C-alpha positions as CSV (number, residue, x, y, z in Angstrom):
1,M,-75.5,5.6,32.4
2,A,-79.2,5.6,34.3
3,R,-81.9,7.7,32.9
4,R,-83.4,10.3,34.7
5,T,-87.2,10.3,36.0
6,Q,-89.8,12.4,34.5
7,K,-89.9,14.6,37.9
8,D,-86.0,15.1,38.2
9,A,-85.7,16.2,34.3
10,Q,-88.8,19.1,34.8
11,Q,-86.6,20.0,38.0
12,T,-83.7,20.7,35.8
13,R,-85.3,22.6,33.1
14,N,-87.3,24.7,36.1
15,A,-83.9,25.2,37.5
16,I,-82.5,29.2,37.5
17,V,-79.1,30.0,36.4
18,V,-77.8,33.2,37.8
19,L,-75.1,35.4,36.7
20,L,-72.7,36.1,39.5
21,R,-69.7,37.0,37.5
22,N,-69.1,38.7,34.3
23,T,-66.1,37.1,32.7
24,T,-65.2,34.6,30.0
25,W,-61.6,34.4,30.7
26,K,-60.6,30.5,29.8
27,C,-63.9,29.4,29.2
28,G,-65.2,27.3,26.3
29,K,-67.6,28.1,23.5
30,I,-70.9,26.9,25.4
31,E,-69.9,29.0,28.6
32,R,-69.2,32.1,26.4
33,L,-72.4,31.6,25.0
34,I,-74.1,31.0,28.3
35,V,-72.4,34.1,29.9
36,E,-73.2,36.3,26.7
37,Y,-76.8,35.3,27.2
38,L,-77.1,36.3,30.6
39,Q,-75.0,39.7,30.0
40,N,-77.7,40.4,27.0
41,R,-80.9,39.4,29.5
42,L,-79.2,41.9,32.1
43,R,-79.0,44.7,29.6
44,K,-82.6,44.4,28.1
45,Y,-84.4,43.1,31.0
46,G,-82.6,44.3,33.8
47,V,-82.3,40.5,35.4
48,A,-78.9,38.3,35.2
49,H,-81.0,35.1,35.7
50,S,-83.1,32.3,33.2
51,S,-84.2,28.8,33.5
52,I,-82.2,25.9,32.2
53,G,-85.4,25.1,29.6
54,E,-85.6,28.4,28.3
55,M,-82.1,28.8,27.6
56,A,-81.6,25.3,25.6
57,Q,-85.0,26.7,23.6
58,Y,-83.2,29.8,23.0
59,F,-79.8,27.9,21.7
60,N,-82.0,25.3,20.0
61,F,-80.0,22.4,21.3
62,N,-81.2,19.0,21.7
63,G,-79.6,15.4,22.0
64,K,-76.0,16.0,23.0
65,Q,-75.6,19.4,22.5
66,K,-78.2,19.7,25.5
67,S,-76.0,17.5,27.5
68,E,-72.9,19.4,26.7
69,L,-75.0,22.7,27.8
70,F,-75.5,20.8,30.9
71,D,-71.8,20.1,31.3
72,A,-71.0,23.3,30.4
73,L,-73.4,25.0,33.1
74,K,-71.9,22.8,35.8
75,R,-68.4,24.0,34.7
76,L,-69.6,27.4,35.1
77,E,-71.0,26.5,38.5
78,K,-67.9,25.2,39.9
79,R,-65.9,28.2,38.7
80,Y,-68.2,30.3,40.5
81,I,-69.3,32.2,37.6
82,V,-72.7,31.4,37.5
83,E,-75.1,29.6,40.5
84,I,-77.9,27.0,39.7
85,K,-80.7,27.3,41.8
86,G,-83.3,24.6,42.2
87,L,-81.7,21.4,41.6
């Protein structure tokens, strides 16, 4: 698998994740954490979106866990629970 360039990695970190539907039915652990995080942001700040870099920093993910975060985001996007803007 080829490594991503610095520009691609920066674009990924700056991409915005928007919560579309408030459901965790048939979701895994990381998917539930993502949806719960976005729900809490909606309650606290009135916005249901966050950058991917901010989420990775909040969950303190690194290495393999960070790649699992990206996979979980892709699965949530495929199920129309979140939308990733800016990729």
